[in-house]
Residue frames relative to the residue before (quaternion, step in Angstrom):
aa qw qx qy qz dx dy dz
M 1.0000 0.0000 0.0000 0.0000 0.00 0.00 0.00
G 0.3940 0.7227 -0.4945 0.2790 3.64 -0.65 1.07
R 0.6390 -0.5346 0.4132 0.3676 3.46 -1.28 -0.41
V 0.4879 -0.6615 0.4943 0.2829 3.64 -0.93 0.87
V 0.0963 -0.8229 0.5590 0.0321 3.62 -0.55 1.09
G 0.8002 0.0013 -0.0258 0.5992 3.67 1.23 -0.02
V 0.1260 -0.7701 0.6240 0.0411 3.54 -1.15 0.72
G 0.5027 -0.6286 0.5022 0.3161 3.58 -1.28 0.53
A 0.7003 -0.5152 0.3197 0.3767 3.47 -1.32 0.44
E 0.7341 0.4098 -0.2218 0.4940 3.64 1.18 -0.54
V 0.4748 0.6625 -0.4549 0.3588 3.57 1.24 0.05
V 0.1375 -0.8232 0.5504 0.0219 3.62 -0.90 1.03
T 0.7397 0.4562 -0.2678 0.4160 3.61 1.08 -0.42
F 0.7379 0.3008 -0.2134 0.5652 3.59 1.36 -0.07
R 0.1147 -0.7476 0.6448 0.1100 3.45 -1.30 0.48
E 0.6355 -0.5033 0.3833 0.4426 3.57 -1.22 0.34
G 0.7431 0.3667 -0.2952 0.4756 3.56 -0.97 0.91
D 0.5253 0.6025 -0.4253 0.4244 3.66 1.25 -0.22
H 0.3989 -0.6438 0.5836 0.2927 3.54 -1.28 0.42
A 0.0364 0.7802 -0.6208 0.0674 3.57 -0.97 0.93
G 0.1839 -0.7608 0.6126 0.1102 3.41 -1.40 0.51
V 0.1914 -0.7540 0.6145 0.1310 3.51 -1.26 0.43
G 0.2795 -0.8096 0.4941 0.1494 3.55 -0.64 1.16
C 0.8155 -0.2921 0.2050 0.4556 3.58 -1.07 -0.75
M 0.7670 0.2550 -0.1950 0.5556 3.62 1.16 0.02
V 0.2191 -0.7960 0.5582 0.0825 3.57 -1.18 0.66
D 0.8100 0.0599 -0.0461 0.5815 3.57 1.25 0.01
S 0.0414 0.7486 -0.6614 -0.0200 3.53 -1.43 0.30
C 0.7068 -0.4515 0.3114 0.4468 3.61 -1.24 0.15
G 0.2601 -0.7939 0.5030 0.2215 3.53 0.99 -0.87
E 0.7256 0.4417 -0.2271 0.4763 3.60 1.33 -0.01
C 0.5979 0.5788 -0.3788 0.4049 3.62 1.09 -0.34
E 0.6998 -0.5034 0.3017 0.4073 3.57 -1.14 0.22
N 0.6603 0.4839 -0.3252 0.4733 3.51 1.21 -0.57
C 0.6366 0.5131 -0.3468 0.4596 3.53 0.97 -0.64
L 0.6410 0.5180 -0.3043 0.4778 3.63 1.06 -0.80
A 0.6941 0.4258 -0.2744 0.5114 3.60 1.22 -0.42
D 0.5415 -0.6519 0.3710 0.3797 3.63 1.26 0.39
R 0.5331 0.5765 -0.4158 0.4588 3.55 1.14 0.70
E 0.0016 -0.8489 0.5276 -0.0315 3.58 0.76 1.19
Q 0.6147 0.5650 -0.3569 0.4190 3.55 1.10 -0.56
N 0.6914 0.4032 -0.2474 0.5461 3.57 1.29 -0.23
C 0.1740 0.8239 -0.5243 0.1268 3.62 1.21 0.37
L 0.4047 -0.7354 0.4976 0.2187 3.63 -0.76 1.04
N 0.7108 0.4057 -0.2468 0.5189 3.60 1.31 -0.31
G 0.6793 -0.5232 0.2684 0.4391 3.50 1.25 0.39
T 0.2999 -0.7435 0.5853 0.1214 3.52 -0.63 1.27
T 0.2884 -0.7046 0.6111 0.2167 3.56 -1.07 0.69
F 0.1901 -0.7960 0.5650 0.1052 3.54 -0.40 1.13
T 0.6453 -0.5781 0.3435 0.3624 3.56 -1.20 0.49
Y 0.7836 0.2403 -0.1162 0.5610 3.54 1.24 -0.42
N 0.8940 -0.0005 -0.0431 0.4460 3.48 -0.97 1.00
S 0.4669 0.6241 -0.4665 0.4181 3.51 1.08 0.92
P 0.5794 -0.5604 0.4424 0.3932 3.66 -1.06 0.56
D 0.2726 -0.7887 0.5294 0.1530 3.54 -0.70 1.06
K 0.2940 -0.8027 0.4912 0.1671 3.61 -0.27 1.25
V 0.6377 0.5308 -0.3406 0.4423 3.66 1.09 -0.32
S 0.8609 0.1541 -0.0313 0.4839 3.51 0.58 -1.19
G 0.5265 -0.6205 0.4046 0.4174 3.54 1.33 0.01
G 0.7014 0.4361 -0.3378 0.4514 3.51 -1.31 0.14
V 0.5207 -0.6023 0.4718 0.3788 3.54 -1.11 -0.71
T 0.5843 -0.5605 0.4665 0.3561 3.52 -1.31 0.35
Y 0.3110 -0.7980 0.5008 0.1253 3.59 -1.00 0.78
G 0.6113 -0.6226 0.3591 0.3313 3.58 1.16 0.29
G 0.6476 -0.5676 0.3983 0.3160 3.52 -1.36 -0.10
Y 0.4916 0.6333 -0.4537 0.3892 3.58 1.24 0.12
S 0.5492 0.6106 -0.3848 0.4213 3.52 0.64 1.13
K 0.5255 -0.6478 0.4359 0.3379 3.56 -1.12 0.41
R 0.7966 0.1149 -0.0691 0.5894 3.59 1.16 -0.50
I 0.0568 -0.7775 0.6255 0.0305 3.57 -1.25 0.53
V 0.2310 -0.7424 0.6120 0.1448 3.52 -1.05 0.72
V 0.0609 0.8253 -0.5488 0.1183 3.56 -0.58 1.12
K 0.5532 -0.5997 0.4449 0.3693 3.56 -1.09 0.53
E 0.6544 -0.5599 0.3594 0.3593 3.52 -1.08 0.85
D 0.6949 0.4980 -0.3004 0.4229 3.62 0.86 -0.96
F 0.7212 0.4070 -0.2546 0.4993 3.66 1.17 -0.36
A 0.5475 0.5418 -0.4336 0.4676 3.54 1.21 0.40
L 0.2277 -0.7924 0.5566 0.1022 3.62 -0.89 0.84
R 0.4130 -0.7179 0.5116 0.2287 3.55 -0.85 0.99
I 0.2210 -0.7738 0.5886 0.0779 3.60 -0.87 1.00
P 0.4458 -0.7110 0.4627 0.2858 3.60 -0.57 1.19
P 0.5271 -0.6182 0.4576 0.3615 3.61 -1.14 0.55
G 0.7896 0.3928 -0.2610 0.3925 3.51 -1.26 0.47
V 0.5702 0.6026 -0.3913 0.3982 3.55 1.23 -0.12
D 0.5447 -0.5890 0.4747 0.3619 3.56 -1.25 0.30
L 0.3550 -0.7944 0.4501 0.2010 3.59 -0.09 1.29
P 0.6596 0.4640 -0.3549 0.4729 3.76 0.81 -0.67
G 0.6541 0.5299 -0.2952 0.4520 3.54 1.03 -0.80
F 0.6847 0.4657 -0.2690 0.4918 3.53 1.18 -0.63
A 0.5633 0.6443 -0.4032 0.3241 3.62 1.00 -0.46
P 0.6577 0.5043 -0.3282 0.4532 3.63 1.02 -0.63
L 0.5175 0.6461 -0.4132 0.3795 3.61 1.24 -0.33
L 0.6723 0.5098 -0.2874 0.4533 3.58 1.19 -0.58
C 0.7130 0.2929 -0.2473 0.5871 3.54 1.32 0.18
A 0.7891 0.2827 -0.1912 0.5107 3.58 0.18 -1.16
G 0.6241 0.5653 -0.3290 0.4275 3.60 1.05 -0.87
I 0.7289 0.4134 -0.2671 0.4760 3.61 0.67 -1.02
T 0.6007 0.5874 -0.3579 0.4074 3.57 1.06 -0.74
T 0.7476 0.3627 -0.2171 0.5122 3.58 0.96 -0.83
F 0.6181 0.5693 -0.3487 0.4150 3.62 1.14 -0.51
S 0.6146 0.5999 -0.3295 0.3921 3.51 1.14 -0.86
P 0.6907 0.4314 -0.3201 0.4841 3.68 0.72 -0.78
I 0.6135 0.5360 -0.3604 0.4544 3.61 1.06 -0.72
N 0.6761 0.5018 -0.2601 0.4727 3.59 1.03 -0.88
H 0.6824 0.5228 -0.2510 0.4451 3.53 0.92 -1.07
R 0.7424 0.3809 -0.1929 0.5163 3.50 1.06 -0.89
D 0.4221 -0.7516 0.4399 0.2516 3.50 1.33 0.26
L 0.0601 0.8137 -0.5735 0.0730 3.66 0.68 0.94
K 0.1739 -0.8247 0.5340 0.0664 3.56 -0.75 1.02
P 0.6491 -0.4991 0.3898 0.4215 3.61 -1.24 0.42
G 0.7969 0.2945 -0.2362 0.4717 3.59 -1.00 0.90
E 0.5785 0.5869 -0.3948 0.4063 3.60 1.18 -0.29
R 0.4539 -0.6861 0.4979 0.2746 3.56 -1.11 0.56
F 0.0775 -0.8082 0.5823 -0.0407 3.54 -0.62 1.19
G 0.1206 -0.8169 0.5588 0.0766 3.57 -0.66 1.04
V 0.1926 -0.7678 0.6069 0.0712 3.56 -1.06 0.89
I 0.2019 -0.7790 0.5899 0.0658 3.58 -0.60 1.19
G 0.8058 0.1241 -0.1132 0.5679 3.59 -0.43 1.10
M 0.0110 -0.8050 0.5931 0.0029 3.67 -0.83 0.89
G 0.2280 0.7253 -0.6107 0.2214 3.49 0.13 1.35
G 0.8455 -0.0881 0.1171 0.5135 3.58 -0.94 -0.90
L 0.7187 0.4030 -0.2372 0.5146 3.51 0.96 -0.88
G 0.6853 0.5204 -0.2951 0.4152 3.57 0.83 -1.05
H 0.6791 0.4983 -0.3295 0.4266 3.58 0.81 -0.73
M 0.6215 0.4862 -0.3471 0.5069 3.60 1.22 -0.51
A 0.5839 0.5705 -0.3724 0.4414 3.62 0.99 -0.63
V 0.6729 0.4984 -0.2902 0.4633 3.52 0.96 -0.89
K 0.6790 0.4739 -0.3157 0.4634 3.60 0.82 -0.85
L 0.6848 0.4965 -0.3025 0.4393 3.59 0.84 -0.86
A 0.6884 0.4659 -0.2894 0.4747 3.63 0.89 -0.94
A 0.5993 0.5368 -0.3589 0.4732 3.64 1.05 -0.71
A 0.6677 0.5002 -0.3091 0.4565 3.62 0.87 -0.80
K 0.6409 0.5154 -0.3099 0.4770 3.56 1.22 -0.46
G 0.5377 -0.6443 0.3902 0.3787 3.52 1.34 -0.13
A 0.4397 0.6745 -0.4794 0.3493 3.62 1.19 0.30
E 0.4673 -0.6168 0.5631 0.2900 3.48 -1.44 0.33
V 0.0849 -0.8643 0.4957 0.0009 3.57 -0.02 1.27
V 0.0626 -0.7770 0.6263 -0.0140 3.54 -1.02 1.09
V 0.2088 -0.7906 0.5700 0.0811 3.48 -0.94 1.03
F 0.1464 -0.7532 0.6361 0.0808 3.52 -1.15 0.82
T 0.0341 0.8483 -0.5176 0.1067 3.54 -0.56 1.09
T 0.3784 -0.7071 0.5238 0.2872 3.61 -1.17 0.20
S 0.6567 0.5357 -0.2429 0.4720 3.49 1.48 -0.24
E 0.3500 -0.7854 0.4719 0.1950 3.54 -0.27 1.19
G 0.6319 0.5644 -0.3070 0.4334 3.47 1.19 -0.69
K 0.6821 0.4535 -0.3367 0.4644 3.63 1.14 -0.17
I 0.3986 0.7199 -0.4897 0.2883 3.66 1.11 0.09
A 0.6854 0.4773 -0.2808 0.4728 3.58 0.92 -0.91
D 0.6361 0.5363 -0.3181 0.4545 3.56 1.01 -0.83
A 0.6078 0.5787 -0.3359 0.4276 3.55 1.07 -0.74
G 0.6399 0.5216 -0.3098 0.4717 3.53 1.06 -0.82
A 0.6751 0.4994 -0.2934 0.4569 3.54 0.94 -0.93
F 0.6530 0.5077 -0.3123 0.4672 3.63 1.21 -0.56
G 0.6750 -0.5173 0.3048 0.4288 3.63 1.19 -0.27
T 0.4155 0.7030 -0.4872 0.3094 3.61 1.16 0.30
A 0.4040 -0.6410 0.5803 0.2986 3.50 -1.32 0.36
E 0.7961 0.0149 0.0209 0.6046 3.60 1.07 -0.75
A 0.0296 -0.7684 0.6370 0.0544 3.57 -1.29 0.36
Y 0.0533 -0.8070 0.5871 -0.0361 3.55 -0.96 0.93
L 0.4186 -0.5871 0.6081 0.3321 3.48 -1.39 0.29
W 0.4299 -0.7244 0.4644 0.2733 3.55 -0.83 0.93
S 0.5388 0.5864 -0.4096 0.4450 3.54 1.25 0.10
D 0.5505 0.6216 -0.3639 0.4221 3.56 1.37 -0.24
E 0.2751 -0.8187 0.4812 0.1500 3.62 0.13 1.33
A 0.6487 0.5224 -0.3358 0.4399 3.59 0.95 -0.84
A 0.6757 0.4705 -0.3175 0.4703 3.65 0.92 -0.77
M 0.6182 0.5518 -0.3460 0.4399 3.52 1.05 -0.60
A 0.6593 0.5158 -0.2880 0.4651 3.48 1.08 -0.90
R 0.6382 0.5215 -0.3272 0.4622 3.64 1.06 -0.88
N 0.7231 0.4336 -0.2482 0.4770 3.64 0.94 -0.72
R 0.3931 0.7195 -0.5137 0.2528 3.69 1.04 0.06
A 0.8691 0.0417 -0.0777 0.4866 3.53 -1.24 0.93
S 0.5379 0.6537 -0.3900 0.3622 3.64 0.90 0.86
F 0.6463 0.5430 -0.3126 0.4356 3.58 1.25 -0.13
D 0.4175 -0.6975 0.5438 0.2086 3.49 -1.24 0.83
L 0.7700 -0.0602 0.0955 0.6279 3.51 1.20 -0.79
M 0.0493 -0.7641 0.6428 0.0245 3.52 -1.11 0.75
V 0.1149 -0.7322 0.6624 0.1097 3.55 -1.38 0.46
S 0.2183 -0.7409 0.6235 0.1208 3.49 -1.16 0.84
T 0.1231 -0.8087 0.5747 0.0246 3.51 -0.63 1.27
V 0.4106 0.7152 -0.4646 0.3225 3.66 1.30 0.16
P 0.3265 -0.8013 0.4715 0.1703 3.58 -0.72 1.11
V 0.7008 0.3935 -0.2467 0.5415 3.52 1.35 0.03
A 0.7073 -0.4363 0.3068 0.4640 3.61 -1.21 0.01
C 0.0339 0.7872 -0.6133 0.0543 3.52 -0.99 0.97
P 0.6037 -0.5979 0.3762 0.3694 3.64 -1.05 0.48
M 0.2154 -0.8277 0.5034 0.1230 3.61 0.29 1.33
Q 0.6700 0.5275 -0.3332 0.4022 3.62 0.83 -0.89
L 0.5373 0.6280 -0.3656 0.4281 3.56 1.26 -0.60
F 0.7417 0.3748 -0.1911 0.5224 3.55 0.98 -0.94
L 0.5534 0.5660 -0.4028 0.4594 3.68 1.02 -0.44
N 0.6311 0.5566 -0.3183 0.4366 3.54 1.04 -0.72
L 0.6512 0.5343 -0.2939 0.4518 3.58 1.25 -0.38
L 0.5633 0.6271 -0.3715 0.3892 3.53 1.30 -0.19
K 0.4659 -0.5873 0.5549 0.3607 3.63 -1.22 0.48
L 0.6896 -0.4114 0.4019 0.4402 3.47 -1.46 0.01
D 0.8543 0.1390 -0.1519 0.4772 3.54 -1.15 1.01
K 0.5612 0.5992 -0.4139 0.3934 3.71 1.09 0.20
T 0.4274 -0.7404 0.5021 0.1310 3.52 -1.41 0.44
L 0.1738 -0.6874 0.6904 0.1440 3.52 -1.26 0.72
V 0.2008 -0.7717 0.6013 0.0508 3.52 -0.94 1.15
N 0.2576 -0.7557 0.5881 0.1292 3.53 -0.78 1.05
V 0.0688 0.7957 -0.6012 0.0261 3.60 -0.76 1.00
G 0.6540 0.5463 -0.2993 0.4293 3.52 1.33 0.03
A 0.7630 0.4257 -0.2330 0.4270 3.54 0.67 -1.07
L 0.2390 -0.8102 0.5277 0.0892 3.51 -0.66 1.10
F 0.6945 0.4565 -0.2494 0.4971 3.56 1.23 -0.16
P 0.7504 -0.3571 0.2639 0.4896 3.69 -1.20 0.10
I 0.3180 -0.7447 0.5694 0.1414 3.50 -0.98 0.98
E 0.0132 -0.8299 0.5577 0.0035 3.53 -0.48 1.03
G 0.6572 0.5667 -0.3385 0.3637 3.60 -1.24 0.24
A 0.5753 0.5703 -0.3944 0.4339 3.56 1.17 -0.37
Q 0.1885 -0.8061 0.5552 0.0798 3.60 -0.79 0.98
G 0.4538 -0.7435 0.4266 0.2436 3.51 -0.46 1.34
M 0.6666 0.5028 -0.3459 0.4280 3.61 0.81 -0.78
L 0.6727 0.4811 -0.3092 0.4695 3.61 0.93 -0.83
M 0.6042 0.5085 -0.3620 0.4953 3.62 1.06 -0.66
G 0.6222 0.5553 -0.3396 0.4350 3.59 0.95 -0.72
F 0.6559 0.5238 -0.3041 0.4505 3.54 0.84 -0.92
G 0.7606 0.3416 -0.2033 0.5133 3.55 0.97 -0.83
R 0.3018 -0.7677 0.4976 0.2683 3.52 1.31 -0.15
Q 0.2993 0.7678 -0.4896 0.2851 3.49 0.94 1.06
S 0.2660 -0.7466 0.5919 0.1465 3.56 -1.26 0.55
L 0.2018 -0.7217 0.6539 0.1040 3.46 -1.29 0.80
A 0.0061 -0.8437 0.5339 -0.0558 3.58 -0.37 1.21
G 0.3270 -0.7158 0.5792 0.2128 3.53 -1.35 0.19
S 0.0216 -0.7837 0.6207 0.0136 3.52 -1.27 0.43
M 0.0593 -0.8131 0.5789 0.0183 3.63 -0.95 0.68
I 0.8281 -0.1777 0.0240 0.5311 3.58 -0.65 1.24
G 0.3441 -0.7169 0.5277 0.2987 3.62 -0.75 -0.93
G 0.6495 -0.5391 0.3867 0.3713 3.54 -1.29 0.26
I 0.7012 -0.4499 0.3391 0.4369 3.61 -1.32 0.17
A 0.6520 0.4975 -0.3281 0.4687 3.69 0.83 -0.82
E 0.6664 0.4877 -0.2954 0.4804 3.57 0.91 -0.79
S 0.6344 0.5341 -0.3242 0.4552 3.56 1.05 -0.72
R 0.5995 0.5335 -0.3224 0.5020 3.52 1.15 -0.80
A 0.6535 0.5333 -0.3063 0.4412 3.60 0.94 -0.96
V 0.6904 0.4655 -0.3050 0.4622 3.61 0.81 -0.80
I 0.6182 0.5207 -0.3540 0.4705 3.58 1.01 -0.59
D 0.6824 0.4622 -0.2953 0.4833 3.60 0.85 -0.86
F 0.6181 0.5383 -0.3267 0.4706 3.60 1.03 -0.74
A 0.6866 0.4856 -0.2865 0.4591 3.60 0.85 -0.91
A 0.6527 0.5218 -0.2961 0.4626 3.52 0.97 -0.90
H 0.6571 0.5132 -0.2995 0.4639 3.59 1.02 -0.84
H 0.7825 0.3266 -0.1830 0.4975 3.57 0.95 -0.85
G 0.5135 -0.6798 0.4050 0.3320 3.62 1.22 0.20
I 0.4050 0.7221 -0.4670 0.3107 3.62 1.17 0.58
A 0.1005 0.7494 -0.6519 0.0584 3.59 -1.13 0.78
A 0.5857 -0.5487 0.4444 0.3979 3.54 -1.17 0.22
T 0.3641 -0.6437 0.6092 0.2864 3.50 -1.34 0.46
Y 0.0271 0.8534 -0.5013 0.1399 3.50 -0.41 1.28
E 0.2380 -0.6924 0.6471 0.2128 3.49 -1.51 0.14
L 0.3198 -0.7506 0.5504 0.1772 3.57 -0.73 1.06
I 0.0165 -0.8226 0.5676 -0.0295 3.58 -0.69 1.09
T 0.4354 -0.6563 0.5367 0.3027 3.63 -1.25 0.23
P 0.6848 -0.4936 0.3281 0.4240 3.59 -1.17 0.38
D 0.6682 0.4910 -0.3315 0.4501 3.64 0.95 -0.66
Q 0.6423 0.5048 -0.3382 0.4672 3.61 1.21 -0.04
I 0.4135 0.7539 -0.4516 0.2382 3.63 1.23 -0.16
S 0.6715 0.4927 -0.3204 0.4513 3.67 0.80 -0.89
A 0.6481 0.4939 -0.3183 0.4844 3.63 0.89 -0.83
A 0.6419 0.4918 -0.3435 0.4777 3.68 0.93 -0.77
C 0.6346 0.5087 -0.3599 0.4572 3.69 0.87 -0.79
E 0.6234 0.5102 -0.3738 0.4596 3.68 0.91 -0.66
K 0.6532 0.5184 -0.3189 0.4504 3.63 0.91 -0.89
V 0.6246 0.5212 -0.3517 0.4631 3.64 1.08 -0.75
V 0.6511 0.5169 -0.3151 0.4577 3.63 0.93 -0.87
N 0.7245 0.4358 -0.2104 0.4908 3.55 1.09 -0.84
K 0.4972 -0.6833 0.4161 0.3358 3.61 1.26 0.23
E 0.5014 0.6890 -0.4092 0.3264 3.57 1.09 0.50
A 0.5011 0.6672 -0.4242 0.3519 3.58 1.29 -0.13
R 0.0198 -0.8091 0.5871 -0.0160 3.56 -0.98 0.89
Y 0.5629 -0.6146 -0.5414 0.1106 1.75 0.20 2.41
R 0.7587 0.1918 -0.1097 0.6128 3.56 1.33 -0.15
Y 0.3026 -0.7218 0.5923 0.1916 3.53 -1.09 0.80
V 0.1057 -0.7600 0.6397 0.0452 3.65 -0.91 0.81
I 0.2605 -0.7839 0.5491 0.1271 3.56 -0.73 1.07
D 0.2907 -0.7416 0.5852 0.1518 3.55 -0.85 1.06
M 0.1866 -0.8264 0.5243 0.0856 3.62 -0.10 1.26
T 0.5268 0.6096 -0.4311 0.4062 3.61 1.13 -0.11
R 0.6939 0.4492 -0.2475 0.5055 3.56 1.30 -0.38
A 0.3645 0.7291 -0.4904 0.3084 3.57 1.25 0.38
């Protein structure tokens, strides 16, 4: 996230001085059926992610956003509206689009019940975005200290998922759920909360998902799905949506020399709720 300092001769959508952001990807083939459907993150010939991906243009690998400058194709730069809080908007290009995409793809409607499992960097953005859509948002967390924050972000209800009575009351009541938990969690416990024919979308766990029981999913005709960030068109949509509704991440601005300490706080569940690195102070 920063200011454009130079543009190529054929660039038409940016000028020097514009604010722009770069999300989790910087290139794709642009020709496969997924790219042509605005799903560049699912490129069949290999998405070039912003960090540690083979760089098809200059060779080597991409080095990520921990830098003062980045050169990127015009199509993968995102215009940032004037007047927004830039540090608060930076997480929209990762946590924001990751949680907005399933909300958008599954067409969450006003009044529908939307469950958020885990309320960290991703989860708190899911709450804010779904609440702005007019959904009835319910959070399930393991951190008692986050219950009050959930209400401030727009939830109707928030529960510890160890609360058996609360889980029983919410059985078969949700139209859509997202799991933002990055480690193993009891998926069947949450699949039980879905209405007939509804879906739980995993956007957090990166490893094998255990615990889902085929027979119980069959009785409820429920689906367990996956999702990863979003395409460029969808990224533009979440930026516009957030700007229109005054949504930004809740964040702490840190300097590069504070990254290691911030990582420890993330592991210890102390982050509230996103760390943004000020690279001008590198």
